[in-house]
C-alpha positions in Angstrom: -14.4 -26.7 20.8 -16.1 -27.6 17.6 -17.5 -25.3 15.0 -18.7 -25.9 11.4 -18.1 -23.4 8.7 -19.3 -23.2 5.1 -17.0 -20.6 3.3 -17.5 -19.3 -0.3 -14.9 -19.5 -2.9 -13.2 -16.5 -4.7 -12.7 -17.1 -8.5 -10.7 -20.3 -8.9 -8.8 -19.8 -5.5 -10.0 -20.6 -2.1 -11.8 -17.6 -0.5 -9.3 -15.0 0.7 -10.8 -11.7 -0.6 -8.6 -9.8 -2.9 -6.7 -9.9 -6.1 -3.5 -8.0 -5.2 0.0 -9.2 -6.1 0.6 -9.9 -2.3 -2.5 -12.2 -1.8 -2.9 -14.1 -5.1 0.2 -16.4 -4.4 -1.4 -17.2 -1.1 -4.6 -18.1 -2.6 -2.9 -20.4 -5.1 -0.7 -22.1 -2.6 -3.8 -22.7 -0.4 -5.7 -24.4 -3.3 -2.7 -26.8 -3.8 -2.2 -27.8 -0.3 -5.8 -28.0 0.9 -6.4 -31.5 -0.5 -3.3 -32.8 1.2 -2.6 -33.5 4.9 0.6 -31.7 5.1 1.1 -29.7 8.3 0.7 -25.9 7.8 2.3 -23.0 9.8 0.4 -19.6 9.2 2.5 -16.6 10.1 1.2 -13.1 10.1 0.4 -10.0 12.2 -2.6 -9.8 14.4 -5.8 -9.3 12.4 -4.4 -10.7 9.1 -6.9 -13.6 9.0 -4.8 -16.6 10.2 -7.8 -18.4 11.6 -9.8 -17.7 8.5 -7.0 -19.3 6.5 -7.1 -22.3 8.5 -10.9 -22.7 8.2 -10.8 -22.2 4.5 -8.2 -25.0 4.1 -10.2 -27.2 6.4 -13.5 -26.6 4.5 -11.7 -27.5 1.1 -9.9 -30.5 2.5 -10.7 -34.1 2.1 -11.8 -34.2 5.7 -14.2 -31.2 5.6 -17.0 -33.3 7.1 -15.0 -33.9 10.2 -14.5 -31.6 13.1 -12.4 -28.4 13.0 -11.0 -28.0 16.5 -9.3 -24.9 17.7 -7.0 -25.0 20.7 -5.8 -21.7 22.2 -2.1 -22.3 23.2 -2.2 -19.4 25.6 -4.5 -21.8 27.7 -2.1 -24.6 27.6 0.0 -25.2 30.8 1.0 -27.9 33.1 -2.1 -27.6 35.2 -4.3 -27.4 32.2 -2.9 -29.9 29.6 -4.0 -30.5 26.0 -7.5 -31.7 25.7 -8.0 -35.4 25.1 -10.0 -35.4 21.8 -10.2 -39.1 21.8 -12.6 -39.3 24.7 -16.0 -39.9 23.3 -17.8 -39.1 26.6 -16.1 -35.6 26.7 -16.2 -35.0 23.0 -19.5 -36.2 21.7 -19.6 -33.7 18.9 -16.2 -34.9 17.7 -17.4 -38.5 17.8 -20.6 -37.7 16.0 -18.8 -35.9 13.3 -16.6 -38.9 12.7 -13.5 -37.7 14.3 -11.2 -34.7 14.0 -10.4 -33.5 10.6 -8.1 -30.5 11.5 -6.6 -29.4 14.8 -5.8 -25.8 14.8 -3.1 -24.6 17.3 -3.7 -20.9 17.8 -0.6 -18.7 18.6 2.2 -21.5 19.1 4.5 -18.6 19.9 2.9 -18.1 23.2 3.9 -21.5 24.6 6.6 -21.7 27.2 9.4 -24.4 27.2 7.4 -26.9 29.2 4.2 -26.5 27.2 6.2 -26.9 24.0 7.7 -30.2 25.2 4.1 -31.3 26.0 2.8 -30.4 22.7 5.7 -31.9 20.9 5.1 -35.4 22.6 1.4 -35.2 21.7 1.9 -34.7 18.0 2.3 -37.5 15.3 5.8 -38.8 15.0 5.6 -39.3 11.2 4.8 -43.0 11.7 1.1 -42.6 12.8 1.9 -43.0 16.5 0.0 -40.6 18.6 -1.5 -41.2 22.0 -3.2 -37.8 22.4 -4.8 -37.5 19.1 -5.2 -40.8 17.4 -7.8 -39.8 14.8 -7.2 -36.3 13.5 -5.8 -35.9 10.0 -4.1 -32.5 9.9 -2.4 -29.9 11.9 -2.6 -26.3 11.2 -0.9 -23.8 13.5 -0.4 -20.1 13.5 1.8 -17.5 15.1 2.1 -13.6 15.1 5.9 -14.1 15.9 8.7 -14.6 13.6 9.3 -18.4 14.1 12.8 -18.6 12.7 14.0 -15.8 15.0 12.2 -17.5 17.9 14.2 -20.8 17.1 17.5 -18.8 16.8 16.8 -17.1 20.2 15.8 -20.4 21.8 12.2 -19.3 22.5 10.8 -22.1 20.1 12.0 -25.7 20.0 13.5 -26.5 16.6 11.9 -30.0 16.8 8.5 -28.5 17.2 9.0 -25.9 14.5 10.0 -28.5 12.0 7.1 -30.7 12.9 4.6 -28.0 12.4 6.2 -26.3 9.4 5.3 -28.6 6.5 4.3 -25.6 4.5 4.5 -22.0 5.8 2.0 -19.5 4.7 3.1 -15.9 5.4 0.2 -13.6 5.3 0.9 -10.0 4.1 -0.3 -7.1 6.4 -3.2 -5.0 5.0 -0.8 -2.0 4.3 1.0 -4.3 1.7 -2.2 -5.2 -0.1 -4.1 -1.9 -0.1 -5.5 -2.7 -3.6 -7.6 -5.2 -1.9 -9.3 -2.8 0.4 -12.2 -2.1 -1.9 -13.0 -5.8 -2.3 -12.8 -6.3 1.5 -15.0 -3.2 2.2 -17.6 -4.6 -0.3 -17.5 -8.0 1.4 -17.9 -6.5 4.9 -20.7 -4.2 3.7 -22.8 -7.1 2.4 -22.0 -9.3 5.4 -23.2 -6.7 8.0 -26.0 -5.4 5.9 -27.5 -8.9 5.9 -26.5 -9.4 9.6 -28.1 -6.1 10.7 -31.0 -6.1 8.1 -29.8 -2.9 6.5 -29.7 -1.8 2.9 -26.3 -2.2 1.2 -24.9 1.2 0.4 -21.7 2.2 -1.2 -19.2 4.4 0.8 -18.5 7.9 -0.3 -15.3 8.8 -2.2 -14.0 10.6 0.9 -14.6 7.6 3.1 -12.8 5.3 0.6 -9.9 7.7 0.2 -9.6 7.7 4.1 -9.6 4.0 4.2 -7.0 3.7 1.6 -4.6 6.2 3.1 -4.8 4.6 6.7 -1.9 2.4 7.8 -4.1 -0.3 9.3 -1.9 -1.5 12.3 -5.0 -3.9 13.1 -5.1 -5.2 9.7 -8.2 -6.7 8.2 -9.8 -7.1 11.6 -9.7 -3.4 12.1 -11.1 -2.8 8.7 -13.9 -5.1 9.4 -14.8 -3.3 12.7 -14.8 0.1 10.9 -17.2 -1.1 8.2 -19.3 -2.9 10.9 -19.7 0.5 12.7 -20.6 2.3 9.5 -23.5 -0.3 8.7 -24.6 -0.6 12.2 -25.0 3.2 12.8 -25.8 4.0 9.1 -23.5 7.0 9.5 -20.1 6.9 7.9 -19.3 10.3 9.2 -18.9 9.1 12.7 -16.5 6.4 11.5 -14.5 8.9 9.4 -14.2 11.2 12.3 -13.0 8.4 14.5 -10.3 7.5 12.0 -9.2 11.1 11.7 -9.0 11.9 15.4 -8.3 8.6 17.1 -6.3 6.6 14.6 -4.7 9.4 12.3 -5.9 8.8 8.9 -5.5 12.5 8.5 -3.0 12.9 11.4 -3.5 16.0 13.6 0.4 15.7 13.9 1.3 16.7 10.3 -1.6 18.9 9.3 -0.8 22.5 9.1 -3.5 25.2 8.9 -3.2 28.0 6.4 -1.3 31.0 7.8 0.6 28.8 10.3 4.0 29.7 11.3 7.2 28.1 10.0 7.8 26.8 13.5 4.4 25.2 13.7 4.9 23.6 10.4 8.3 22.2 11.3 6.9 20.8 14.6 4.0 19.2 12.7 6.5 17.6 10.2 8.6 16.4 13.1 5.7 14.8 14.9 4.6 13.1 11.7 8.1 11.7 11.0 8.3 10.5 14.7 4.9 8.7 14.2 5.9 7.1 11.1 9.2 5.8 12.6 7.5 4.4 15.6 4.9 2.5 13.5 7.6 1.2 11.2 9.6 0.0 14.2 6.5 -1.7 15.8 5.8 -3.4 12.5 9.3 -4.6 12.2 9.2 -6.1 15.8 5.7 -7.6 15.2 4.2 -5.0 17.7 6.5 -6.2 20.6 6.7 -2.8 22.6 9.7 -3.7 24.6 11.7 -4.6 21.6 10.5 -1.5 19.7 11.6 0.7 22.6 15.1 -0.9 22.5 15.3 -0.4 18.6 14.3 3.2 19.1 16.7 3.6 21.9 14.2 5.1 24.3 12.7 3.6 27.7 9.6 1.5 27.6 7.7 4.1 29.6 8.7 6.8 27.0 7.4 4.6 24.1 4.1 4.0 25.9 3.8 7.9 26.4 4.5 8.5 22.7 2.0 5.7 21.6 -0.8 7.7 23.5 0.5 11.0 22.1 0.4 10.0 18.5 -2.9 8.1 19.0 -1.9 4.6 18.1 -4.8 2.3 18.2 -5.1 0.5 21.6 -2.8 3.1 23.2 -5.7 4.4 25.3 -5.8 1.2 27.0 -2.2 1.2 28.2 
């Protein structure tokens, strides 16, 4: 799959919208490594922008005029091996672009042992010897998992990890860079106003306060979807209500009406504490529900029930 991208810059750093203390070091490191061919491993929760990072680095590299090829590791198996990018008949676009500039391996943590071995044997060995990809210049890979932990547990081959991890970019979740939310909101407002041919409007103070208070388990992707809805419907009240009721920006569990009993207040406080603990545990386990259930010392079934009860995003699909 070949796609071409032209991405803007943000100040003197590559475009990763924001100016918080959590994201500026990432911007600076990207600017330093983009002109090189060093392999890059991008680690971050779902929705933090790992592919956007890869595209930005490619678009600012010496090989920006060559193809950016994304390979979904979840689709790699013994029956469906790595694509042969050197075949000009099957990859006319790659040939036309002058070869492959960047190969992006999406979610290397999803590979089983056999697929990891297959991938390892298809990568450059450091001496330019490569039968599968003879013309590509750089590897960028990403994972939502903790790669060091996967190596220790035997889930990720150490040879593959060290081959891919020339430089590791660890993307902060949105809850750790909330100062960037206004910048990101303005970016998405402009993007979707142009796409939907709508006027660009500023959000109300109430809406911005709700966005700043929310924990954003879906990270930047979730924020983008909220802003997209606001622009498409031209009604931020619907989006605000959706955040309040479905996602708990102003949690129902935790709100106490005037005149409520002490028992009701204690129950609301308990539910809010339980919700916070579950979200913290899910974050620590990279949203691995089975590991979170073990850490919380409850059954997996009980955790799924509680996720629905406290209205965690996506729990209605469980």
